[in-house]
MIMI-828549 format. One record per residue (C-alpha): residue in one letter; z, y negated, x negated. Coordinates in steps of 0.2 Angstrom, whole numbers, plus 5000, padded with zeros to 4 digits. Layout:
BEGIN
aZYX
...
END
This chain:
BEGIN
m510150254886
k511550124887
q512650074902
l512749904910
f513949864924
y514049774940
d515649684946
l515649724965
s516849594970
g516249464958
e514449504961
s513949494943
w513249594929
y514149624912
h514249744897
l515649804886
n514649814869
q515549704856
g514549614843
k513249474842
e511749574849
k511149494865
i510649604880
f509349554892
l509049614910
g507549554921
k506749394917
y507649274906
f509349334910
t510649374896
v511949494902
p513749424898
y515049524888
r516749574895
d518149654886
s518749764902
h518149824919
p518649734935
k519549824949
s517849884957
y516249904948
q514750014947
s513950074931
f512050094928
h511150184914
f509750084907
h508350124894
f508249994881
e506649924872
e507449834858
s508749734867
k507849724884
a508549844898
g507549904911
p506349884919
l507149794934
v505949814949
g506049704964
i505449794980
l504849654992
a505249715010
s505149635027
p506749575035
n507649635051
k509349615058
e510049765048
g509349695032
f507549755029
i506249865036
g504949975028
n504650145020
i506450185016
g506050355010
l504850284997
f506150154992
k507450284989
r506250394979
l505750254968
q507650214964
l507950394960
s506550404948
l506850234940
a508750284937
r508150444928
k507050344917
g508250204914
g507750074926
n508349994942
s507649924958
i508249804971
v507549794989
f507449614994
t506649505007
p505749345004
d507249235009
q508249324996
l507249274981
s507649114972
e507549034954
d509349104952
g508749284955
m508749414969
e510049454983
g509649624990
f510149804992
c510149944978
f510150124983
l511450234973
p510650404971
a512350484966
h513250424982
r511750424993
n512150255000
w511550074998
i512549924991
k512249744992
m511949674975
k511449514966
a510249534951
p509149424940
l507349384943
p506449554942
d505249604928
i504049664942
i503849634961
y503149784971
n502549714987
r502949825002
l502949685016
y502749785032
s501349695040
h499849565039
e500849445049
d502349455037
e501249425022
a500449275031
e502149195035
q503149245020
l502149295004
e501749124998
q503449074993
v503649234983
q501949214975
n502349034970
l503949084961
a503249234954
d501849134946
l503049004940
y504049144930
h502549254926
i503149394936
p501749514941
i501649564959
f500949744961
n499849764977
p499749584980
c499149594998
f498449695012
f496549715013
d495649625026
k494349745032
w492849625033
e493249545016
l493449715009
y491749775015
l490949615007
q491849654991
l491349834990
k489549804997
s489249684982
h489349834971
e487649924972
e488250104969
i489850084980
g488750004994
r487750164996
h489350245003
l489850115016
p489450125035
r488449975040
t489749845046
a489649665054
l490849545062
l490949575081
s489849475092
e488749505107
e487249505096
s487949625082
l488649745095
e487049755104
e486049785088
f487249915082
l487250015098
t485350005100
t485150065082
f486550195080
g487050245098
a488950235094
v490050125084
y491850085080
i492749925083
k494149885071
k495449745069
r495149665052
k496949655049
s497749815056
k498449985049
k498750155056
g497250155067
i498050025078
g496749935089
l495350055085
a494050085098
y492550205099
i491050155109
y489450245114
s487950215125
n487850315141
g486150275149
h486250095155
s488150085153
y489450105139
i490950215136
l492450145126
k493850265120
t495450205113
t496750295102
s497850305117
a496650425125
k496150295138
t494250285143
f493350135150
l491650115157
f490749945155
p489049905163
s488449785149
i488749725131
k489349565138
k490749645147
l491149745132
v491249595121
q492349505134
y493549645134
f493949615115
g493849425117
n495249435130
t496449505116
d495949395101
s494549295093
l492949405091
h492849365072
s494549455071
f493649615074
i492249715065
v490949825072
q490549985061
e489150115062
a489850275068
i489350405055
a489050585061
t490250695049
l490550875047
p491750935061
f493251055058
e493451175073
g492451055083
k493550905079
k493250745068
f494150755052
d494250655036
y494950665018
r496450555014
i496350514996
l497850434987
v497350334971
h498350254957
a497950154942
k497950274926
g498750134916
l498449964910
s496549934910
l496150124910
g495350144927
f495950234943
d496150424947
i496550534962
t498450574964
g498250684979
i497050734993
g497550775011
v496550815026
r496850735043
v496050795059
a495850705075
n496650765091
t495550785107
q495350595109
q494250605094
v494450425090
t495550425074
t496350545062
h497850445059
v499450555062
p500450415071
a498950415084
g499050595087
g498050665072
s498550825063
i498750885045
v497851025036
s497551065018
l495951065008
e496051255007
d495951265027
l494251195027
p492751315026
f491751195014
a492151124997
l492350944992
d491450884977
i492950824968
p492050744953
a490950644964
v492450584974
r493450544958
n491950444951
l491750344968
i493650304968
n493650244950
l492250134954
c493150064969
g494750034959
k493849944945
h492849834956
l494249784967
s495249744952
t494049594949
f494649524965
y496549574965
d497749564951
n498949704948
l498049824960
s499149984956
e498750094971
f497750114987
s497150254999
a495450295005
d494850375021
i493250475016
g492050565027
l490750705023
t489050715032
p488150885035
d486950845020
g488450815008
k488450625007
l490150545005
f490650385016
l492050265013
f492750225030
e494350135025
l495350075010
n497150035012
a498049924999
k499849995004
p499650175007
m500750265020
d501850405014
f500850565013
d501750705022
e501350835008
p502850844996
a501850874981
i500850714984
k502450614988
k503250664971
a501650634961
s501450464969
t503250404965
e503050464947
k501350374945
l502150214951
i503650224940
d502550254925
l501550094930
f503049994932
i503750044915
g502050024906
k501849844913
s503549794910
n503449844891
k501849744890
i502549584897
k504249574888
d505049404889
f506749384881
s507849244883
v508149124869
END
């Protein structure tokens, strides 16, 4: 590895290697030569592929008053792993990207602190915008510039649950593992409750189980449970639909068949599967499997909503790992026909008493897994993908 340097006061990159050889960093940027260091500078070790340093990864985060918001632990781990392999990452917000490059924040593992930094356009952008709303408002400008300069965006967008269902349903084998789903309306809710007896209502654009509701028939009335442990009684389907219509348009919700799955100690649970691409066009594989158990409200297994964590070994029954691996690979390959540079996703999978697997959720931007081994494996998989992709798309300045 070779060193490149950043002038902290002059906010510029340079190198000290004499000679005619050009050194490139990021997209289309030639690192200038200096014959001495300024008063304040920071050194970085880079791996070189021919005369190209990097990769330089731009982590796209949502802005806030302090700078940015997001999975700070993940951002730090990515920089630590990148630094070990001769790369670097800059966390930036949409307004900090221009044709001149990025202005953002770099985490220095040796000093355990962040510094403000300017950098060239990155080789790769890793999209970690925090919410659907942020993507709707801010992603387009980033996407336009990335397209112009041929910068791939990993994890291009959150999944819309209804669009995702239609995409997966179009694959015959995957479709057999999906609960029946429809857009919410008075007609669809009545049909689903009549047919299945119990349903889930989900926001099409949500995460962490936010806005999830469980509804079941109770004689001539209907019980609704929420993740906040509140319970409501409704006398009719019409009143139920009005309840959701008061918060948003009905078509911003889906209604989903409630699948009866195996319980663990009398509680609902599901498998949380973390998935990464195996490499360029090589399919997808499981990085880690966690188990999430619902609390007494029994509506969702998400930990932020009160769910708890157990390990696979805690369960009294075995999971058919080869079957899960095959299903996950099919999902990843099929979704890659709809989304460019899909590098990772997580899946919530349930198991019925007769051994059938059901896909309840796929999430394009997985939350951090609490299991340390899965955190570590996830970081390494992402770094390998960044390096593999950047080596494939080398673009040197002229």
